[in-house]
C-alpha positions in Angstrom: 62.3 18.6 -47.3 62.0 19.6 -50.9 65.2 20.4 -52.7 65.3 22.4 -56.0 67.4 21.0 -58.8 69.0 23.5 -61.1 70.8 23.0 -64.3 74.6 23.2 -63.9 77.2 25.6 -65.3 80.8 24.8 -65.4 82.1 28.4 -65.6 81.3 31.6 -63.8 82.9 34.9 -64.5 84.2 36.9 -61.5 82.3 40.0 -62.6 79.0 38.4 -63.3 76.1 39.1 -61.0 74.8 36.2 -58.9 71.5 35.3 -57.1 73.2 33.7 -54.1 76.2 31.8 -52.7 76.0 29.1 -50.1 78.0 26.2 -48.8 76.9 22.7 -48.0 78.3 19.3 -47.1 77.3 16.5 -49.5 78.5 13.2 -50.7 81.3 13.7 -53.2 81.3 12.3 -56.7 82.4 8.7 -56.8 81.2 8.3 -53.2 84.6 9.3 -51.7 83.2 10.7 -48.5 81.5 13.9 -47.5 82.9 17.1 -49.1 82.1 20.8 -48.6 80.8 22.5 -51.8 80.5 26.2 -52.5 77.4 26.7 -54.6 76.8 29.9 -56.6 73.5 30.5 -58.4 73.8 32.5 -61.7 71.7 33.3 -64.7 71.9 31.1 -67.8 69.3 31.7 -70.4 66.8 33.4 -68.0 67.0 30.4 -65.6 69.0 29.8 -62.5 72.0 27.6 -62.9 74.3 26.2 -60.3 78.1 26.4 -60.2 79.8 24.1 -57.7 83.3 24.4 -56.3 84.6 21.4 -54.3 86.3 22.7 -51.2 87.6 19.4 -50.1 86.7 16.9 -47.3 84.0 18.1 -45.0 86.1 17.2 -42.0 88.5 20.0 -42.9 85.6 22.4 -42.2 84.3 20.8 -39.0 84.2 23.9 -36.8 83.5 26.4 -39.5 80.1 27.9 -40.0 78.0 27.3 -43.1 77.7 30.2 -45.4 74.5 31.5 -47.0 74.6 34.8 -48.7 71.6 36.0 -50.7 72.6 38.6 -53.3 69.5 39.0 -55.5 71.7 40.1 -58.4 73.3 43.0 -56.4 76.7 41.4 -56.1 79.2 39.7 -58.4 80.6 36.3 -58.0 84.0 37.6 -56.8 82.2 39.9 -54.3 80.3 37.0 -52.9 83.3 34.8 -52.7 85.2 37.5 -50.9 82.4 37.8 -48.4 82.3 34.1 -47.9 86.0 33.9 -47.3 85.8 36.8 -44.9 82.9 35.3 -42.9 84.5 31.8 -42.9 87.9 33.1 -41.8 86.7 35.6 -39.2 88.2 34.7 -35.9 85.3 36.0 -33.9 82.6 34.6 -36.2 79.7 35.5 -34.0 80.6 39.2 -34.4 80.7 39.4 -38.2 78.7 42.4 -39.4 77.4 41.5 -42.9 76.2 45.1 -43.3 79.7 46.4 -42.7 81.2 43.9 -45.2 78.7 45.0 -47.8 79.2 48.7 -47.1 75.6 49.2 -46.2 74.6 51.8 -43.6 72.2 50.7 -41.0 
């Protein structure tokens, strides 16, 4: 599997548009076990840059689905984080209607 490596950014603004948001489990810095990270791709100098938020130990998220929300510059960082929180916390996760969350008519 080929993975893309993006430059990092340490700051994102809630109102800035993003390319995508996804969550992954990866080895934490300092090799302190697997952690779940929320990754947001934003524009920095006409290139994609990656912002990472450490969500804590992966075991805390054992029975929670992984999030992958493409935005293609349509939604802001705060909108994508709201969607991720809603999807992640949905009690009936199999019945989440992403179109309804985005306010899109089918």
